[in-house]
Structures are given as structure tokens and as C-alpha cells.
C-alpha angles and dihedrals in degrees: 000000000000114000097218123050105194138143089287096059096041100045087243117154118292095235111074099229135051149181154192161108128192123257131159112219096195093051090047088054092049094050094049099041110029128087121246090255091054092047089053089054093050091051090051090054091046093049098044096042093043091230116182116237127187116248089246091056092048091050091052092050092047091053090066095053091103089068095073131026091200089057093050096046103050111016097032089060091051101041116004099048089050094048109031094075089053092049094047091046090053098043105030115009099039101102095202088065093055098097107155092105135354124341117280093234097166091058103037116104132177090256090065096061103072099046091045094050093045092050092049097045095057096056092041090058093050094045092050092049088054091049092050090052090049093049093046090057094053124080096193113022120190120242092247089057093059126034097020088052091050090047093053091044095053101039102091094050091045091050092049095044091045091055091047091049092049094050090047087062101041105027104028120177137161090253095050092044091053093048093046094049092046091056101034097082092048092052093048090047093050094049092046086066089062094049091048099042111128094196090052092045092048091049092051091046090051090050092051091049092048089057094057108120093013108137098198104126097171118138090249091057092044089056093050093048093050093045091053093043092049092046093051092049091046092050091049090052088043093062103260089145095054124101140192120342092357091058091046091052092047091053092047089054093050089053092047093049091054090052094046092049092054092045091050092052093046092051091053092048094047095046092046093055092038093071128075135154120203118204119196102170111093089203088070088062097059110140094004113138118253092240092059093046091048092050093050093044090051090048090054093049093047090050092052091048094049091052099038121117119240110287094010114137119230120204117246115256115269114199095191101038100034148162096215124200117205120197135179099252108114100249087057100035100050096054088049092055092042101045117015105107095201108095094199092056091047090050092051093049093042094052092045089054095044094047099049115141092006134124088291090063101071112213090004092068111135097189095091089045092054093053092047093048091051093047093050093048092049091050093047091050092052091048088057093049101261125127092227143350093266090064090048091050093050091051088083099037138081095248107092097210148353088258091057090053092049091047092057091044093052092045089058093041092057088067100029103050097057090045091050092051091054092047092052092047089055092050091049092049091055091050091052091048099045106019102074131224097330090065101032098090098035117123090192136012119248114245091253089056099053099073092044095052093038087060091050091050092050090050091050094046098046101023089228135101132207086242091062090054098048096080088059093053105062109161097237091054093044090054091050091050094047091049088050089056092050089051092047100050104022102032091235127133119212115203131184113248100176111165094028092092133039114247136201097226134027091242095056115107133200127215138182129213122217131190107238095214098050102022087228121152100239105171147347137211143192119225119205100180110170139072116253104178094182095067111358126083119236128256131045130274148159122227133176118250096178126004129210112260135161091198090058095038089239111144101160112067118207126204138194114223110192127185135166099219132155109291124224113277119211110315094341121101120234103295104200132211113234089250089057089052090053091048091053091051089047095055091043088057089058089047093052091055089053095043104040097048118132092195112112101188102096097218092060102029119115113337092347112113094010111135109254095238091055098045093087093059099094094038096053090040090060092053090066091067090066086080096046112109099221090046096048094045088051089072112008099103126133107261093225106033102026090229113151122244107279113255094239091055092052090051091049089049090056091046090052091059092088095038107128089354090148094055092044093050093046091052092056093044090050093052093047096048093044089054091049094047093051091051097040116035106009120106106215094184093058091039094055092047092050091244095114142007117329123223087258091053088056090049092054093045092053091043091055089062103038104026104022088148092059108035114181120252119254088250093049109131100175090136091064090068098033091121093164092074103024101038103018142052098274103085107137083357108079088104084072091088093064094036091055092039089065088058096041093051091048090048092053089048087066088067091045090052092060093041124264089234092055099094097186092051093043089055091048094051090042090056089050091051091049092047092052119021096028098034109042097054114178092334092095126039109262095240089056090047091052093048090050089055101037102025092234143041118288122273126206092220095093092050092051090048094047090049094050090242100109 
């Protein structure tokens, strides 16, 4: 899944803040100024003509009922009694509209979304019309009259829609999905008005021009300049320059894209949870780790319980005797591919995973959606004057051109592809040697064999299994160790605050961050650590709950950190794989950039305004600390005995870092270049009609260059679940992982240069990283941020060295 869930990936409004409640000015005037007799007449008109009033208007009218007993007796029974509860529910009782503090997750239901959004949209529209009139009448507006006003105006809708979007990803249901989809188009439409407002664009342009020659280079001024610059660029890319039918078509396409993106994501989620395979023969479990068997046995028992009739007894889970239920969520799927000895079962599970949301999935087929998404994006790009969508995407990123992206990709591929071929040959040789007759005559391993035999090779090389490491990576201890690292290098204390915030699931935790020097509470975050395949989408991501903003008087940013790790089984805590540990550190890196920002202009605070191909810098930077001795020994203790990770296992863990580094790098390069090719050179119209290359032809062409050792099967439908680019913010931007990894590796090298065992120097460099990368947010261009930290532009040398490809 995508790492960052922001306004881009959720079709939330472009501007980072929002606002609104519903009120009817005319009705307010009537209630305050008319006689009871006149009010009675207006209610008669309202009732007989079935006019629609906003809940706010009805509440105002009801408030005057005390002025006339005749009014309260007859018309109140017919109108007010029917409507007051709706008004009060919308304005007072609706928990999603209670926005003074943190979201009221324990009270929010799907039924609250639609009335809240509708009530907020109406006032937003009126307030923005008033702002446009005000701006149009001013020749030289002040900064505080423009973006801060927009920010305050948009906040309530953004808060409400952000909560709905978050719940749609972590607590999905048919009711919430219906409410979300019903409101999504209206929200997109409303925010399109902001991005296409000529008075707003002209005011921002006038501001930018008025600052020409101004020498103020304070951080406050830098933030304002970047906010205005980003807004102008965003409005240009949002169609502010379009007119007439072209503008109407552009807006229709934006609405359609939002709908298609949600449908794509829902299809993947539904098809993922729609598959399961139950194994009853213990012989099929030979050599499978206990943790995997326990997870699958628990899954089977939970499934039986959820489908049992009232009073029906369900057998207790039996890890050793089964049955075992395998699903396609990652904590279940990966152990199946890594450890199940039966090739036929692995093939069945592999193909089910690879063909999710494809033509085999009936009405959940994403292939038509992919073609339509690509066609719409290509048409939108041309409307805005770009040759293709890739060029449009790069207009707001660090990478200067498609050629520059390809150049970096090919530079990495020169080293990675030969290494990957050798790695796969070694895996295949082991399978032939140890796998028996079924492998003896194979020229090449099947895709469902590679992970299994790669795991066996790793075990033979390092004499250590992932299963042996799990007891040392209990989630509570890993959190303590990670928080110790944050304290050590960033001078920030992280403290549990469970119970101080409402949560959406019993396993969700809440934490607060404090500055060690001042003792000030600087930020908070929610952590949703475990997989819940029934209602939570796959992957891991960070999203902002509340951003820092002076205009909104919000000084304590709040983040959502979401993972899909191994859940606790029985009485055992969550015992994590090392990859899950890295993922937790990764998402925390994103969170720290959001939470430790010192920027106060909302549009450029935290991750807001950061170019997409730089946003992975802090996240990938944090992963490096998973191989740092003091950090690892801060959490790697056996969950039962408290014994630290044996020294030889730590050393093997470090040695494993570059195991299959070539194959891993090639996979990322392949995904990034396939994404770029689909959005740059591919013709989706011809492809869909069968008159040119199909999307799968493109996939195979790109694979032949970047993963020639692991060509996809003809029935491979990976693209149908490639949510990063078709339902997230990474379209023509997946390359960002490698682009940012160059910077993140070079940033970590700054700590290596001073010596990771030199605590004073590590703290000094850590403070510098916090004061630049984590602090400046989108207020300063990312290249300038990096140069402030490192003293020069980034070099790929550290990445090649860390990957074992130097």
C-alpha cells in the first residue's frame, strides 16, 4: 500500500485546510424580524410546497416557537417536531462535526457522514462566494486576507472528510462505503471551485508580484512564498485557465477519476478478502513455522465464530492439528509463499494473489477501470498543455523530466540486473540440489517457487530463520526501542497516552511527543498496527489527522500511523518479522516529518507542500536504524525470557541486509518504469480496442529490461491491484521511492561519517536532521533542505554501497 495517505490519494481537497456549517441568512432574518402571524404563513408555504430547508434554518425557526402558542401547537407538530431532531443531530449530536479536539471515533457511524458533509458544503460555497467578491474588489490584497482565510474556511470540511476517508481505509463497511461514495463527488466538485477560482488566482498572482524585490528571507516569509507558489501551480494544474466546454469536461473527468480510484481500491479490498484456502492435512504443514500455523489456525477459528449460528459451539483453535485458513492479506500470504512445501498449494495461492480484481473477478474487474483512468489522465494532461500525464505529474516534483527519471533508473539497473541474475541462479541451484525430482530438470523456477527457495537459501547461508528472530521482536519492545532512538537522535520523548483519545478499534494506540528541552507537548499520533482483512485495506501508510497551522490556531499536529503487521496469537504478543519492524520505522519517519515541523503556514507545514519524490526521504532514512547496534539492542529482547538478541544473530541480521539486493532493487525499478511508461508513451485508447499494445504488453516490455530473470506469467495481473498508481498518489510517481532513497541513504551516511558509536556527534547530526528535513516541511524546496543538512547535493554512492551494489 501507499506510504502516505494525503489529500492526493484520497481525492480530498487540494488546499490543506477546510471549513463550514450550514445557515440560511434569509430564514435567520425571517425568524428575527417577522411577527408570529407572518411566521405561521411562511411555515404554511414551506409545508405545502415541500420546500427543503437546511437543518440550521429549521433550528433557527424552531427557536422562536416560544413566541406564539398557535405556532407551537399546530405547525410545530407538522414541521418542527419532524425536523428539529435532524437539525440537532446535524449541528450538535453529529460527532463528526465536533471538531474542537480529536475525532470522536467511538461515536462516529456511517450515517453521520452524509448529513455532515452536506451541511458543511452549503456554507463553504456561500463563504467562498463572499471571499471571491471581496478579493475581486481589491487591487492589492494582503496575504492574511487570502490563504489564511481559505484555510479557515475549508478546515471543517477537511476535518470531516479526512475522518471519513480514514475510516473508509481502516474500518470499511458497506454502509460507510455507500456514504463515502455518495459524498465524494460533491467534495471534489466543491474543492474544484477553489482550484479554478479566477479571483483567488488573481489575488495570489498579485501577492507574488508584490513580493518581487522584497529581501525578507525570514522563515515566515519563505513559508508564505512557497504556499503562494504551490497554490498558483496547483491551480494551474487544476484547470484555472480553462473556459467553457473544456472546463466543464475537465471537471467531469476529475469527478470521474475520484470515483474510479475509490472503485479500484474497493475491488482490490473485496477480492483480497474474498479468497481463502483451508488446509486440513497436517502433512501439508511440514516445516512450516509455528507462528504461521498459529496465525492460520486462529484465522480458521475466527471465521467459524463469525459465521456460527446462535448457540453453535465452535472448536478451539489447534495450531498443530489444524485446520488452517490461508488468506491473501500479507501476514498470511507471505508465510504461505515462504514456507508451504506443497508446490500446488503455493501455485494456487500465488495466482489468486496475482489475479486479484482481474477478469476472473466478475464485477470486481479493474482492467476496464485502468484503461479509463489512463485515458482520462492523458486527456487532462493535453488540456493543460502537456504531451502526456507523466509530464504533468513531474511539473510538481523534484525530477526535472521523464528522461532524468529514466537516467537514474538505468544507472541503478546497470548494477542491479546482473546481481539479480546471479542471485536467482543461486536460488535455482539450491532447488535443484535439495528439491528432489520435481526440480531436477527445471531450467527455471516458477514464480511461486522463488520465495520458498530464496528463504531456504537465506537459512542455509546465514544459519538463521525469520522464525528464530520473531521472539526478539515483540511489538511493545520494538516500540520502546524505536522511541528510545527518537529520544537519542531528535531529543523527543514519546509517551503512551492510551485512553486520552477515542479510537476506531480496540488494538489502536495513542501516543504523545514531548520536546525534552522545553517539556512541551509538540505532537500526537495514533498507531493501528495489525492486519484486519475483513475491513482494513492492505499496506502501510501515514496520514495527517490534524496539521499544524497558525491560521487555525492548531499547534499540535496529529498523525495516523497504519500498518498491517502480524496480530497477537493466543496469549502471545505480536511477534514481528524483521520486515514488519522496518515498515514500522518507515511509517514513523513519515509521521515525524508531519509532527516535528516548525512551519506554521498550514499549506507547507509537515508533509504538506513537499514534492512527492522527496517525501520518502525521512521514512527510508529511519529504516537504516534497524541495523544500528544501539537501536536494535534497545528492543531486541526475547519476549518471554528478556534475554537480548545473541550477538551472532545480530551480525547475521546485518549481513542479510544485502541478501537478494539485486532482485529487490530490480523489482522497484521495474514498478517505477512501468508506471512511467503507462503514463508517458502508452496509448490507452488503442490498447483497449486491441489496435495497439495492451497494458500487459507494456508490463512485459518493461519487465524484459528490468527483470529479465523473472518475467511475468501470461496470466499475471499485478496491474489490477497496483493501487499505488491507480488509487493512490503515485501515478507517474512510483519512481519517487528510488529518487528519495538516494537522498535518504546519503542522509544516513552523514551519521556514518561521524561514527555511529560517537554519541555526541550522532546527537549533533540528529539535531541538524531534525532542524532541516523534519522541521522545514514544504516551506523550503527539498533540494535546498538537503543541502542545508548535508552541505551539498545528494550522491547515489551511499545507496549503492548500502545495497551491496557498489
